[in-house]
C-alpha positions as CSV (number, residue, x, y, z in Angstrom):
1,M,13.8,-4.7,-24.1
2,T,14.6,-8.1,-25.4
3,L,18.3,-7.4,-25.5
4,F,17.9,-6.2,-21.7
5,Y,16.6,-9.7,-20.4
6,D,18.5,-11.8,-22.7
7,F,22.1,-9.8,-21.9
8,Y,21.2,-10.1,-18.0
9,G,19.5,-13.8,-18.6
10,L,16.3,-12.2,-16.6
11,N,12.9,-13.9,-17.2
12,G,11.0,-10.6,-16.4
13,L,11.4,-7.1,-15.4
14,P,13.0,-7.2,-11.8
15,F,11.8,-3.5,-10.9
16,E,8.4,-3.5,-12.2
17,E,6.0,-1.3,-10.0
18,R,3.5,-3.7,-9.3
19,L,5.2,-7.2,-8.6
20,A,2.9,-10.1,-7.2
21,P,2.4,-10.3,-4.0
22,E,4.1,-13.6,-3.5
23,K,7.2,-12.2,-5.2
24,L,7.5,-9.3,-2.9
25,L,10.2,-9.0,-0.2
26,T,8.9,-8.9,3.2
27,D,11.4,-6.9,5.0
28,E,11.5,-5.8,8.5
29,R,9.3,-2.5,7.6
30,M,6.7,-4.8,5.8
31,A,6.9,-7.4,8.6
32,K,6.4,-4.9,11.5
33,G,3.4,-3.5,9.2
34,L,1.8,-6.7,8.7
35,D,2.0,-7.5,12.6
36,R,0.3,-4.5,13.5
37,L,-2.6,-4.6,10.9
38,E,-3.2,-8.2,11.8
39,Y,-3.4,-7.2,15.5
40,F,-5.8,-4.6,14.5
41,L,-8.2,-7.4,13.4
42,Q,-7.7,-9.4,16.2
43,A,-8.1,-6.8,18.8
44,E,-11.6,-6.2,17.0
45,G,-10.4,-2.4,16.5
46,L,-12.6,-0.1,14.2
47,A,-10.0,2.0,12.4
48,A,-6.3,1.6,11.5
49,L,-4.0,4.1,9.9
50,L,-1.3,3.4,7.4
51,T,0.9,6.5,6.7
52,G,4.3,7.4,4.7
53,P,5.9,9.4,2.3
54,T,5.1,8.7,-1.6
55,G,6.8,5.5,-3.2
56,V,7.7,3.8,0.1
57,G,5.5,0.6,-0.5
58,K,2.3,1.5,1.3
59,T,0.4,-0.2,-1.4
60,S,2.4,-3.3,-1.4
61,L,1.8,-3.6,2.4
62,L,-1.9,-3.6,1.8
63,R,-1.5,-6.0,-0.9
64,L,0.3,-8.3,1.5
65,F,-2.4,-7.8,4.3
66,L,-5.0,-8.3,2.0
67,G,-3.5,-11.5,0.8
68,R,-3.2,-13.0,4.5
69,L,-7.2,-12.7,5.2
70,P,-9.1,-15.7,5.4
71,V,-11.9,-15.3,2.4
72,N,-14.4,-17.3,4.6
73,R,-14.1,-14.8,7.7
74,Y,-13.2,-11.4,5.5
75,Q,-14.8,-9.5,2.4
76,S,-12.2,-7.1,1.6
77,L,-12.7,-4.0,-0.4
78,L,-9.9,-1.9,-1.7
79,L,-10.6,1.3,-3.0
80,S,-7.9,3.7,-4.6
81,L,-9.0,7.4,-4.3
82,T,-8.7,10.6,-6.1
83,T,-10.1,13.8,-4.5
84,L,-14.0,12.9,-4.1
85,D,-16.6,14.6,-2.2
86,S,-18.6,12.6,0.4
87,S,-21.5,11.4,-1.8
88,C,-18.9,10.2,-4.3
89,L,-17.1,8.1,-1.8
90,L,-20.2,6.7,-0.7
91,R,-21.2,5.8,-4.0
92,M,-18.0,4.2,-4.6
93,I,-18.4,1.8,-1.3
94,S,-22.0,1.1,-1.9
95,I,-20.9,-0.2,-5.8
96,A,-17.8,-1.9,-4.0
97,L,-20.2,-4.0,-1.8
98,G,-22.0,-4.9,-5.0
99,E,-24.9,-2.9,-4.8
100,K,-26.7,-0.3,-7.2
101,P,-26.3,3.1,-5.5
102,G,-29.5,5.1,-4.6
103,I,-30.0,8.5,-5.0
104,G,-28.8,10.8,-1.7
105,K,-26.9,10.4,1.0
106,D,-29.1,9.0,3.1
107,R,-29.9,6.2,0.9
108,L,-26.2,5.5,0.1
109,F,-25.8,4.9,3.8
110,A,-28.9,2.5,4.1
111,I,-27.5,0.4,1.1
112,S,-23.7,0.3,2.4
113,L,-25.0,-0.5,6.1
114,D,-27.6,-3.3,5.1
115,K,-25.0,-4.9,2.9
116,I,-22.5,-4.9,5.7
117,R,-24.8,-5.9,8.2
118,G,-26.2,-8.6,6.0
119,S,-23.1,-10.5,5.4
120,D,-22.1,-13.6,7.0
121,R,-18.4,-12.0,7.1
122,F,-16.6,-9.3,8.2
123,T,-15.9,-6.2,6.1
124,V,-12.6,-4.6,5.5
125,L,-12.8,-1.2,4.1
126,I,-9.2,-0.1,2.7
127,L,-8.9,3.5,1.3
128,D,-5.7,3.9,-0.2
129,E,-4.5,7.6,-1.2
130,A,-6.9,8.7,1.5
131,H,-4.9,12.1,2.2
132,L,-7.0,13.1,-0.9
133,L,-10.2,12.9,1.1
134,T,-12.0,15.9,1.9
135,E,-13.4,16.9,5.5
136,D,-16.8,15.9,4.7
137,A,-15.7,12.6,3.3
138,L,-13.8,11.6,6.2
139,T,-16.6,12.7,8.9
140,D,-19.0,10.4,6.6
141,L,-16.6,7.4,7.1
142,R,-16.6,8.3,10.8
143,L,-20.6,8.2,10.6
144,L,-20.6,4.9,8.7
145,L,-18.4,3.1,11.3
146,C,-20.4,4.3,14.4
147,A,-23.8,3.4,12.4
148,A,-22.5,-0.2,12.6
149,P,-21.8,-0.6,16.5
150,D,-22.0,-4.5,16.0
151,N,-19.8,-6.6,18.7
152,P,-17.5,-7.7,17.4
153,P,-17.8,-5.0,14.6
154,K,-18.9,-6.1,11.1
155,L,-17.1,-3.0,9.6
156,R,-13.3,-2.5,9.9
157,M,-11.7,0.4,8.1
158,V,-7.8,1.0,7.0
159,L,-7.0,4.6,5.9
160,C,-3.8,4.8,4.0
161,G,-2.0,7.9,2.9
162,Q,0.5,10.4,2.9
163,D,1.5,11.9,6.1
164,S,-0.5,15.2,5.4
165,L,-3.4,12.4,6.4
166,L,-2.1,12.8,10.1
167,H,-2.5,16.7,9.7
168,T,-6.0,16.2,8.5
169,L,-7.0,14.0,11.1
170,G,-5.7,16.2,13.7
171,R,-8.3,18.8,13.2
172,Q,-11.0,19.1,16.1
173,T,-13.6,18.5,13.5
174,L,-12.3,15.0,13.3
175,A,-11.3,14.2,16.6
176,D,-14.3,11.5,16.9
177,L,-12.6,9.7,13.7
178,L,-8.9,9.6,15.2
179,N,-10.3,8.4,18.7
180,R,-11.5,5.3,16.7
181,V,-7.9,4.6,15.3
182,A,-7.0,1.6,17.3
183,V,-3.4,1.1,15.6
184,R,-1.1,3.5,13.7
185,V,1.3,2.3,11.1
186,H,4.2,4.6,9.7
187,L,6.0,3.0,6.6
188,A,9.7,4.6,6.4
189,A,12.1,4.4,3.5
190,L,14.4,1.6,3.1
191,S,17.7,1.7,5.0
192,K,21.3,1.3,3.2
193,D,21.2,-2.5,4.2
194,Q,17.5,-3.0,3.3
195,T,18.2,-1.2,0.0
196,A,20.7,-3.9,-1.0
197,C,18.7,-6.8,0.1
198,Y,15.8,-5.4,-2.0
199,I,17.9,-5.0,-5.0
200,D,19.3,-8.7,-4.6
201,H,15.7,-10.0,-4.0
202,R,14.3,-8.2,-7.0
203,L,17.0,-9.5,-9.2
204,L,16.9,-13.0,-7.9
205,A,13.0,-13.3,-8.3
206,A,13.3,-12.5,-12.2
207,G,16.0,-15.2,-12.6
208,G,19.1,-13.0,-12.1
209,T,22.1,-13.2,-9.6
210,D,22.5,-11.1,-6.5
211,K,25.9,-10.1,-7.8
212,L,25.0,-8.1,-10.8
213,F,25.3,-4.7,-8.9
214,S,28.6,-4.2,-6.8
215,D,28.1,-3.2,-3.3
216,E,29.1,0.1,-3.9
217,A,26.7,0.6,-6.7
218,K,23.9,-0.7,-4.5
219,D,25.2,1.8,-1.8
220,R,25.1,4.8,-4.6
221,L,21.7,3.7,-5.7
222,H,20.5,3.9,-2.1
223,D,22.0,7.5,-1.9
224,Y,20.2,8.9,-5.0
225,A,17.1,7.4,-4.2
226,A,16.9,8.2,-0.8
227,G,15.7,4.9,0.1
228,V,12.4,5.4,-1.7
229,P,11.7,1.9,-3.5
230,R,9.8,3.6,-6.3
231,I,12.4,5.9,-7.2
232,L,15.1,3.0,-6.5
233,N,13.1,0.7,-9.3
234,N,13.4,3.4,-11.9
235,L,17.0,4.1,-11.3
236,A,17.9,0.4,-11.4
237,T,16.1,-0.1,-14.5
238,L,18.1,2.5,-16.1
239,C,20.9,0.9,-15.2
240,L,20.2,-2.2,-16.5
241,I,19.5,-0.6,-20.0
242,Q,22.6,1.5,-19.9
243,G,24.5,-1.4,-18.5
244,A,23.4,-3.7,-21.4
245,A,23.9,-1.1,-24.1
246,K,27.7,-1.1,-23.0
247,K,28.3,-4.7,-22.7
248,Q,28.4,-4.4,-18.7
249,K,27.9,-7.6,-17.0
250,H,28.8,-6.2,-14.0
251,L,27.4,-2.8,-12.8
252,T,29.7,-0.2,-10.9
253,P,29.2,3.2,-9.4
254,A,30.5,4.6,-12.2
255,L,27.2,3.7,-14.0
256,V,25.3,4.7,-11.6
257,D,26.6,8.0,-11.7
258,E,25.8,8.4,-15.5
């Protein structure tokens, strides 16, 4: 890896998965998503929905959004989920609010609501990978929203997940939750031009040059990755490793094809 950095004059890994928020590229997709999420708070909506295929940058968008929240006005809770039943989810929320969870669903509800209502700040609860939640867990989230009917609402919720989340929320039994979604954001993959800007930005942020990949090589990377940033990160890193091993200072489509 030292050879990798030294050969291209980099001061860090340009295509790492979790880049610091201040180094993330706010492209047109991200800017529109941020505008919608910020409007969601200003409009005092109860719930927002962020969907998109895996690897397109949904979590990065959430991190940018969280970074813009005034800490004197909002307390933010970001929960990255696995498959949970409703009691486990409520226990996670209770712990994230800084409380020792009680026994039983009624007690978990009471603890969470007391903590939210007792705070001098608004609570923004963000549930990442929400497509993994069971129908019962989603129903409990709706009950939690309804049980805190303050004006303006003390609890706002952002559900983030893959497109299957939309299918789940479309069930008749979850209609009440879907009806409380005030803002919807769909994050698509990068266009070809956005991919080129993404690659250039990542290289420059790591102390490199935006001339490292030829324009044709960037186009080829876009085609292989289908514009998905996570796949793009992996492919571009492999190209850098391969290029350094071959002593190539300028990366071409032929190297990408390897």
